[in-house]
N, C-alpha and C positions, 0 to 999 in steps of 0.2 A: 446617617446625617453627615453633611460636609464638615470637614474639620479645617480650622484656621490656625496656622502657625504664627506665633507672636515672638518677635525677637527684639530685645532691648539694645540700646546703643552699646552697652558694655559687652554684650555677646557679639554684636556685629564688629566691634573693634578687634575682637579676638579671631574671628573667622574670615574677615575681609580686610587684611592689611594693605597698605599701599606698597605693592610689590609688582614684579613683572607679570604675574598672573592678572592683576587688575589692569595693568597697562595693555596687555594683550586683549582682554575683555573689551576695552574701549576702542582699541584699534579695529577689532572685528565688527564693532557697532558701526563705526564710520564706513567700513567696507560694505556692510549691509545697506547702509543708507544710499550708497552709490550704485549698488547692484540689484537691489530688490525693490518691490513695490511697497515701500514702507508707508504706513499711515501715520503722519505726525502733524497734528493740528497746531495752529498758532498758539503761542504762549498766552495764557490768561493771566493778566496782571492786575493786582489791587494795590493802589497807592494809599499810604497812610502818612501824609506829609508832616503832620504836627509832631510825630514821633520818629521822623526819619525812617519810616517803615515802608516795606513793600512785601507783597506776597505773590510768588509766581506759582502757577500750576502748569505742569508739563506732563506729556504722555506720548507714547508711541507704540504702535503695533507692528511687529516684524513678521511677515508671512513665514510659517514653518515653526515658529516658537510656541511653546505651550502656554506662555503667560505674557502679560503686558503690565506695565506699571503706570500708576497715576501718582505724581509726586506733588506735595504741597510744601513749598519752600519759602518761609518768611525770612526776611533780612531786616533787622532793626538796628541801625548803625550807631545809635546812642546807647545801646545796651552795655557796652564795656564800662561806661560811667557808672552803671548800676551793679557792676560786678557780674554781668551776664554775658554769654556769648552773643555775637551779632547775628549768627545764623541758627536756624532751628528747623523743625519740620519732621515729616514722615513720608514714607512711601507705602502705597497699597498695591499689592500684586494680585492680579485677577487672572482667571483662566481664560485663555483665548477661545476655548471651545464652548464654555458654558457661561462665562461672565461671573462665576462665583468667586468670592474672595479666597485666595490661597494663603496669603500672608500679610501681616501688618508689620512693617519694619519701622520701629520707633527709634529712628537713628539720630534724631535731633540735628539733622544736617550732615552727619558724619559721612554717609555714603555719597552725598553730593560733593563734599569736599574731596573724597577719594577719586571720584570719577572726573572731577574738574582738574585735579592735579594730573591724573593719568592722561587726560586729553592734551595737556601741555607737553607731557613727555612724548606722546604720539606725534604732535606737531613738530617738536624738535628732532625726533627720529627721522622724519621725512624731509624737513626743510633746512635744518641747521647743518653746517659743515660737519663732516664725520670726526674731524680732529678738534672740534670746539671744546675748549677746556676752561674758559673764563666766562663766568655768568654774572650779570647784574640783575638784581631784583629790586623793583620799585614798589615799596609797600612793606609793612612789617606785621601784617595780620596772619591768620591761619594759612591763607593761600600762599603767602610769601614763603612760609616754612615748607609747606607741602609741595609747591611747585619746584623748589630747589631739590628737595628729597627725590621727587619723581624724575627730574632732569638727570640727576646723578645715576639713575638706573640705565639711561640710554646714551649718555655721552660721558667722556672721560674728564669730568670736571675736577680741576686741581686748585681752583681759586674762585671765590665769589665775593661780590660786593652787595651791600644792602643799603638802600636809601629810604627814608621815610620823613614825613614832615616833622614827626617827633623823633629827634635824633637819639634821645636816650632809649626809646623803644627799639630803634634800629640797632643800637649797641647791644641791647639785651638779646635780640634775635640773633645777631651775628655771633655773640659769645656762645649761646646755647646750641646753635646749629654747627658751629665749628667743632664742638665736643661730640655732637651726635654723628656728623657726617665724616669727620676725620680729615678735613682739609681747611685751610685758612679762609675765614670769612671776615671781611672788614666793613665796618659801618662808615658811610660817607655822609657828609653834611650837605653836599650839593649833588643833585641828580646827574648833571652833565659830566662831572668827574667820575661818577660811578659807571656811566655808560662808556666813557672813553676807553678804548682798548678791549672792551668786552666782546666776546664772540656771540653770546646770546643775551638778550635783554628780555626780561619778563615783567610786564606791568600787571599789578595785582590789586589795584586800589578802586574805590568807588568814586573816583574823581569826576567832577562835573566840568573841569577845564583841563586842557592838555598838560601833562607833566613830562611828556617826552617830545622834544622838538625834532622836526625833520632835519634841521641843520646839524644835529648831533650825530646822526647816523653815519656809519663808516662802511666802506666796501667789505662785503663778506659777513656782515652781521645778520643775525636772525632775530626778529622780535616776535614774541608771543604776547598778545593783549587779551586778557581774560576778565577784566573788570567791567567792561562796558556791556552789561546785560540788561540795560534799560535805556529808554530814549534820551534821558537827560545826562547819562554818563558818557564821558569822553576823556580817555587817557592819552591818546596819541594825536599829535598835530595832524590835521587832515592832509597837509601837504606831504606828509610821510607816505601816504598811500600812493601818491603820484610818483614820489621819488623811488620807491621800491620797484625792483625789476619783477618781483613776484608777490602778489597779494593773494592769500588763500583764506576762504571762509569755512567755518564749520557747517553753516547752512546759509547760502547766499540770500535766500528769502528773509532769513532773520537778520543778517548783518546789514542788509539794505534798510531794514526797519529800525534796528536798535543797536547795531554794533558800531565799530569805528568807521566802517564804510558809510553808515547812515550820515555821519557828520561831514565826511568828504563830499557826499552828494549834496547835502544841505548848503555847504559853502560854495558849491559850483566847481570844486576841484575835480570831481569825477561825474560823468554823465549818469543820470538815474538808471539808464538801461545798459550801462557798461557790464560786460560779462567777465567773470573771474572764476577760476577753478575752485572746487570744494575739496576739502581734505580727503574725503572718501574717494574721490575720483583719482587723486594722486596715489593713494594707497592701492587702489585697484589697477592702476596702470593706464587708465583711460585718459589721464592728463599728465603733463610733465611737471615734475617738481623742480628742485634746485638744479640749474643747468651749468653752474660755474662757481668756482671758489669765491669770486669777488661779488657775486650778486647780493643785494639786500633783499631779504625776504620777510614777510609779515604774515602771521597767522592771527586771524580775528575770531576768537572763540567766545560765543555768546551763550553756550550751553544748550544742549538739545535733549528732547524727550527720549530719543533712542539711547542716549547714554544712561538715562535713568532706568529704562527697561533692562538694559544690559547688566548694570551693576546690581539691580534687584534680583534678577534671575541668578546671577553668580552667588549672591548672598543666600538665596534659598537652597541652591545646590550645595554650597559649603555647609549650611546649617544641617541639611539632611545627612551629609557625610560625617559630620562631627557629632550628630545627635544633639544639637543645640536648640534652644528655644522651647516654648511651651505650646501645646496644642489644645484648642478648645473646640467644642461643637458649636456651630453657628445656629 
C-alpha cells in the first residue's frame, strides 16, 4: 500500500531552516521556470473580506522532478488581534508519475515564509549592488524579520532600518533582530527617512495604498516588493516602475494581474503589453540584470507555485535524510 509521510510545523522548522540551502533551492526554481516547460496554473484565490481573509492555492509541475506540490495558503490579517498568526496553511506533495499523495506538510505557512524570504534574497543577489550594506524594511511582521535575515545571507549588511505604521512594533522588531543578526537595526517613525541612504529597500506589508514613493528613490538603490500578492494590494508608487532603470518580475503573467506592475498598468504609467525580464531569465543569463552601480532596480515578487514545489521537495528530502516525520498507509 502507498505510504504518506506527515510532517508537522515543528519538524519542518528543524529540517528546513532559512539558510543558503533554502536560498539555493529557490534560485534553482527560478532558473527552472526560465529554462524548462513548467506547468504553473494561475493562482486560485478566495476572498473572505469580512474577516480580512484570503486563501491562495498555488501549484506547479517541473518536468523531471518526482513530485509536485499543491499549496493552500490562508492569510487572515486581523488574526494578530486574536493572538493568532496572520498566515497559515499546508502543502500536499504528490507523485509526478502516479498522482498519489507522497507527503502532507502541515507547516502552518512556515515553508511559504521561508521560500518567500529566500526569493527576496535571490532577487537581491542578482539585482542589488554587490557592496550593498544598508537595508530598509517597510513593515514589522514575520516577513520583515525573515527578509532581513535572508538578505544578510547574500549581502554584507552592516546596518538596517525598520519602519511600520505601529512604531512600537517596529522598535520591538529592531531590538530583537539586532540581537539575532548582530548588526545595528534602528526603528524609524517616517518611511522616507528609513529609505534615505539605504542601498536595499524591502516592502513587506499588505498595504492597499503605496507606502514607498517614487520621489524617495535614490540612484543605486534596489527595491524588493513582496507584499502585493493580490489585486487590491499596492506597496509601491506606480511611478516608481517608470523611474526604475530595471524592473524585474518573478512571473510577468502574475505581476501584470496582481503585482506592483498591475497598478502601474491600471494608472496608465506603463503600457499593458510592455515587456520586462523575469528573475529566472536573469539567473539563467538570457536577460541582463543590473548594468551599473547607479541604476535603480525593482523586483516585483508575487509568489509562484514553482517556489512551493521546490521547497516542498526540499522538505521531503531533508525529512528522509533526518528520519523525520511519521508514515501512514493511505
